[in-house]
C-alpha positions as CSV (number, residue, x, y, z in Angstrom):
1,X,-22.4,229.2,171.9
2,X,-23.3,232.1,169.6
3,X,-20.6,234.6,168.8
4,X,-20.8,237.3,171.5
5,X,-20.8,240.8,170.2
6,X,-18.7,243.6,171.8
7,X,-21.7,245.1,173.5
8,X,-22.2,242.0,175.6
9,X,-18.7,242.2,176.9
10,X,-19.5,245.1,179.1
11,X,-21.9,242.9,181.1
12,X,-18.9,241.1,182.6
13,X,-17.5,244.4,184.1
14,X,-14.2,244.8,185.7
15,X,-14.9,242.1,188.2
16,X,-15.5,239.6,185.5
17,X,-12.3,240.5,183.7
18,X,-10.3,239.9,186.9
19,X,-12.2,236.6,187.4
20,X,-11.3,235.4,183.9
21,X,-7.6,236.0,184.7
22,X,-7.8,234.1,187.9
23,X,-9.8,231.2,186.3
24,X,-7.3,230.9,183.4
25,X,-4.6,230.1,185.9
26,X,-6.6,227.1,187.1
27,X,-5.7,224.0,185.1
28,X,-7.9,221.5,187.0
29,X,-10.3,219.5,184.9
30,X,-14.0,219.7,185.2
31,X,-15.9,217.4,187.6
32,X,-19.4,216.9,186.1
33,X,-20.9,215.3,189.2
34,X,-19.5,217.6,191.8
35,X,-21.9,220.2,193.2
36,X,-21.1,222.8,195.8
37,X,-23.4,223.7,198.6
38,X,-22.3,227.2,199.6
39,X,-23.2,228.6,203.0
40,X,-24.0,232.2,204.0
41,X,-20.4,232.6,205.3
42,X,-19.1,232.5,201.7
43,X,-20.0,235.9,200.3
44,X,-18.2,235.2,197.0
45,X,-18.3,231.4,196.5
46,X,-17.8,231.1,192.7
47,X,-14.0,231.4,192.4
48,X,-13.4,228.5,194.8
49,X,-16.0,226.3,193.1
50,X,-14.5,226.8,189.7
51,X,-10.9,226.5,191.0
52,X,-11.9,223.0,192.3
53,X,-13.5,222.2,188.9
54,X,-16.9,221.4,190.5
55,X,-19.7,221.1,187.9
56,X,-22.3,223.1,189.8
57,X,-23.3,225.1,192.8
58,X,-26.3,226.1,194.9
59,X,-26.4,229.8,195.9
60,X,-29.0,231.4,198.1
61,X,-30.2,234.8,197.1
62,X,-32.3,237.5,198.7
63,X,-34.3,240.1,196.9
64,X,-33.1,243.6,197.5
65,X,-33.2,247.2,196.2
66,X,-32.8,248.3,192.6
67,X,-34.1,245.0,191.2
68,X,-31.1,243.0,192.4
69,X,-30.7,239.6,194.1
70,X,-28.1,239.6,196.9
71,X,-25.8,236.9,198.3
72,X,-24.3,236.6,201.7
73,X,-25.6,237.1,205.2
74,X,-27.1,240.2,206.7
75,X,-28.4,243.3,205.0
76,X,-27.8,243.7,201.2
77,X,-24.3,244.9,200.5
78,X,-23.4,246.9,197.5
79,X,-21.8,244.7,194.8
80,X,-22.6,241.5,196.5
81,X,-25.2,240.5,193.9
82,X,-25.9,237.4,191.8
83,X,-25.4,239.4,188.7
84,X,-21.9,240.7,189.7
85,X,-20.5,237.7,191.6
86,X,-22.0,234.8,189.6
87,X,-23.6,235.5,186.3
88,X,-21.1,238.1,185.0
89,X,-18.0,236.0,185.8
90,X,-19.5,232.8,184.3
91,X,-20.5,234.8,181.2
92,X,-17.0,236.3,180.9
93,X,-15.3,232.9,181.3
94,X,-17.5,231.3,178.6
95,X,-17.0,234.2,176.3
96,X,-13.2,233.9,176.6
97,X,-13.2,230.1,176.0
98,X,-15.5,229.7,173.0
99,X,-18.6,228.9,174.9
100,X,-17.2,226.6,177.6
101,X,-16.2,227.0,181.2
102,X,-13.6,224.2,180.9
103,X,-11.9,222.8,177.8
104,X,-13.4,219.4,178.4
105,X,-16.9,220.5,179.4
106,X,-19.5,218.3,177.9
107,X,-22.6,219.2,179.9
108,X,-23.9,222.4,181.5
109,X,-22.6,223.8,184.7
110,X,-25.6,223.5,187.1
111,X,-26.4,226.7,188.9
112,X,-29.2,226.2,191.5
113,X,-30.7,229.5,192.7
114,X,-32.5,229.2,196.0
115,X,-34.7,232.1,197.0
116,X,-34.4,233.0,200.7
117,X,-35.4,235.6,203.1
118,X,-37.8,236.0,206.0
119,X,-40.8,236.6,203.8
120,X,-42.6,233.7,202.2
121,X,-45.2,235.9,200.6
122,X,-46.0,234.4,197.2
123,X,-46.2,237.8,195.4
124,X,-42.8,238.9,196.8
125,X,-41.2,235.7,195.6
126,X,-42.7,235.9,192.2
127,X,-41.4,239.4,191.9
128,X,-38.0,238.0,192.8
129,X,-38.2,235.4,190.1
130,X,-39.0,238.1,187.5
131,X,-35.8,239.9,188.7
132,X,-33.9,236.7,188.0
133,X,-35.6,236.2,184.6
134,X,-34.6,239.6,183.4
135,X,-31.0,239.0,184.4
136,X,-30.9,235.6,182.7
137,X,-32.1,237.0,179.5
138,X,-29.1,239.4,179.5
139,X,-27.0,236.3,179.4
140,X,-29.1,234.2,177.0
141,X,-26.2,233.0,174.8
142,X,-24.7,231.3,177.9
143,X,-27.7,229.5,179.2
144,X,-29.6,226.3,178.6
145,X,-33.1,227.1,177.3
146,X,-36.5,225.6,176.6
147,X,-38.3,226.9,173.5
148,X,-41.7,225.6,172.8
149,X,-40.9,222.4,174.7
150,X,-37.5,221.7,173.1
151,X,-34.5,221.7,175.4
152,X,-31.2,223.0,174.2
153,X,-28.1,222.7,176.4
154,X,-25.9,225.8,177.1
155,X,-22.8,226.3,179.2
156,X,-24.9,226.9,182.3
157,X,-28.3,225.5,183.3
158,X,-30.2,227.5,186.0
159,X,-32.6,225.7,188.3
160,X,-34.9,227.7,190.6
161,X,-35.9,226.5,194.0
162,X,-37.5,228.0,197.1
163,X,-40.1,230.1,195.2
164,X,-43.8,229.5,195.6
165,X,-45.7,228.6,192.4
166,X,-42.7,229.1,190.3
167,X,-43.6,226.1,188.1
168,X,-46.8,227.8,187.0
169,X,-44.8,230.9,186.1
170,X,-42.2,229.0,184.2
171,X,-44.7,226.9,182.4
172,X,-46.4,230.0,181.0
173,X,-43.2,231.1,179.3
174,X,-42.8,229.7,175.7
175,X,-39.1,230.5,175.9
176,X,-37.4,230.3,179.3
177,X,-33.8,230.2,180.6
178,X,-34.5,228.7,184.1
179,X,-36.1,225.4,185.2
180,X,-38.0,224.2,188.2
181,X,-36.5,221.9,190.8
182,X,-38.2,218.6,191.1
183,X,-38.4,215.4,193.2
184,X,-38.8,211.7,192.5
185,X,-42.5,212.2,192.9
186,X,-42.5,214.1,189.6
187,X,-41.4,211.1,187.5
188,X,-43.9,210.4,184.9
189,X,-46.0,213.5,185.7
190,X,-47.6,215.4,182.9
191,X,-47.7,218.4,185.1
192,X,-43.9,218.4,185.4
193,X,-42.5,217.3,182.1
194,X,-38.7,217.1,181.6
195,X,-38.6,220.4,179.7
196,X,-39.9,222.1,182.8
197,X,-38.3,219.9,185.5
198,X,-35.2,218.3,183.9
199,X,-33.6,217.5,187.3
200,X,-35.0,215.8,190.3
201,X,-33.4,216.7,193.6
202,X,-34.0,215.3,197.1
203,X,-32.4,215.3,200.5
204,X,-30.7,211.9,201.2
205,X,-32.4,211.5,204.6
206,X,-35.9,211.8,203.1
207,X,-35.6,208.3,201.7
208,X,-32.5,206.7,203.2
209,X,-31.2,206.1,206.7
210,X,-27.7,204.9,205.8
211,X,-24.9,207.2,207.0
212,X,-21.8,205.6,205.6
213,X,-20.4,204.3,208.9
214,X,-21.4,200.7,208.1
215,X,-22.0,198.9,204.8
216,X,-25.2,199.9,203.1
217,X,-28.0,197.4,203.2
218,X,-29.0,195.5,200.1
219,X,-32.5,197.0,200.3
220,X,-31.3,200.6,200.4
221,X,-28.8,200.0,197.6
222,X,-31.5,198.4,195.4
223,X,-33.8,201.4,196.2
224,X,-31.1,203.9,195.2
225,X,-30.3,202.2,191.9
226,X,-34.0,201.8,191.1
227,X,-34.7,205.5,191.7
228,X,-31.8,206.7,189.6
229,X,-32.7,204.3,186.8
230,X,-36.3,205.4,186.8
231,X,-35.3,209.1,186.6
232,X,-32.9,208.5,183.7
233,X,-35.6,206.5,181.9
234,X,-37.9,209.5,182.4
235,X,-35.3,211.8,180.7
236,X,-34.1,213.5,183.9
237,X,-30.9,213.9,185.8
238,X,-30.6,213.2,189.6
239,X,-29.2,215.3,192.4
240,X,-28.8,214.3,196.0
241,X,-28.0,216.7,198.8
242,X,-28.4,216.7,202.6
243,X,-25.8,213.9,202.9
244,X,-24.8,212.6,206.3
245,X,-22.3,214.8,208.1
246,X,-20.0,212.1,209.5
247,X,-16.3,211.5,209.2
248,X,-14.5,212.0,205.9
249,X,-14.3,208.2,205.6
250,X,-18.1,207.9,206.1
251,X,-18.8,210.7,203.6
252,X,-16.5,209.1,201.1
253,X,-18.5,205.8,201.4
254,X,-21.7,207.7,200.6
255,X,-20.1,209.5,197.7
256,X,-18.9,206.2,196.3
257,X,-22.3,204.6,196.6
258,X,-23.9,207.5,194.8
259,X,-21.3,207.3,192.1
260,X,-21.8,203.6,191.6
261,X,-25.6,204.2,191.3
262,X,-25.0,206.7,188.5
263,X,-26.2,209.8,190.4
264,X,-25.6,212.7,188.1
265,X,-25.1,215.4,190.7
266,X,-23.6,214.9,194.2
267,X,-24.1,218.0,196.4
268,X,-22.0,218.6,199.5
269,X,-20.6,221.4,201.6
270,X,-17.2,219.6,201.9
271,X,-16.0,221.0,198.6
272,X,-12.4,220.1,198.8
273,X,-13.1,216.5,200.0
274,X,-15.7,216.0,197.4
275,X,-13.5,217.2,194.6
276,X,-10.6,215.1,195.7
277,X,-12.9,212.0,195.9
278,X,-14.4,212.5,192.4
279,X,-11.0,212.9,190.8
280,X,-10.1,209.5,192.2
281,X,-13.5,207.9,191.7
282,X,-15.3,209.4,188.7
283,X,-19.0,208.8,188.5
284,X,-19.9,206.2,185.8
285,X,-23.1,207.6,184.3
286,X,-24.9,207.6,181.0
287,X,-23.2,209.5,178.1
288,X,-23.8,213.2,178.1
289,X,-24.4,215.3,175.0
290,X,-21.5,217.4,173.8
291,X,-22.0,221.1,174.1
292,X,-21.8,222.9,170.7
293,X,-18.7,224.9,170.3
294,X,-20.6,227.6,168.5
295,X,-24.3,227.9,167.7
296,X,-24.8,229.4,164.3
297,X,-28.2,231.1,163.7
298,X,-29.5,230.9,160.2
299,X,-32.6,232.9,159.1
300,X,-32.7,231.1,155.7
301,X,-32.2,227.3,155.4
302,X,-29.2,226.1,153.4
303,X,-29.8,224.7,150.0
304,X,-30.4,220.9,150.1
305,X,-30.0,221.0,153.9
306,X,-31.2,217.8,155.6
307,X,-34.3,218.0,157.7
308,X,-33.7,218.8,161.3
309,X,-34.6,216.2,163.9
310,X,-36.0,217.7,167.0
311,X,-34.5,216.2,170.2
312,X,-34.0,217.1,173.8
313,X,-30.4,217.7,175.1
314,X,-29.8,216.8,178.7
315,X,-29.6,220.0,180.8
């Protein structure tokens, strides 16, 4: 990550400084495949997610006054904003640890921002995305980005879901710090290239009926492996959520099957159970690119510097 100047430090605020102190006490390693589904009862979910070492989280936000996006149930509460409770602590943690959230982090923390609220008015939701975009640009050095079709991984990758026509808005930006959520139907689509939709996400029950209580059928196992392989071949990561809500044993069977198939992101509301399972049974996926320790920006090429090869880093 780029060296962060003193002026940026103020964005973290007092809350961010406290969060860094709490996070430093956590020595748990990073679980790249673990993804937390946080419910409305958790008004401040990030500390628990990071304490468990989970590699991502989905947070639902609601547009509110003063251009802020609010977390938690009920009417917007002062201080309960995405900026204060999620973005600033993540920024402060990365700033304190040379651009990483964990010492062994090798791929971005996946932050999925889901727009909620009673209104599904397209214009209102587009205004909400613009709120998010402004806040993300305040934390640009932390984030994965797409610039003129080239993906560059950062400490955090932000995916937007729930917003109407957000793909069109994102595609119009030559430089962006958020990405659209996709499905397996987007594989091979020119309208949804990997630099716009780097991750495909689906609810398990949309394609599968297995609930983990009995052994998975050969047909469903073959379908799962084929879908994951197709997504990886198309340059995308895979996230499954909406997993069956059975016993811990049944859930563990589903987690194991997803891990064996190489699913990149396993999303569940049972955060403790998922973290414990992934520590015992790590997902065997494709190699991930290493995050740069520090991104050095040069306005003038170095003498005799080799030509740069443009490539996409997995975000």
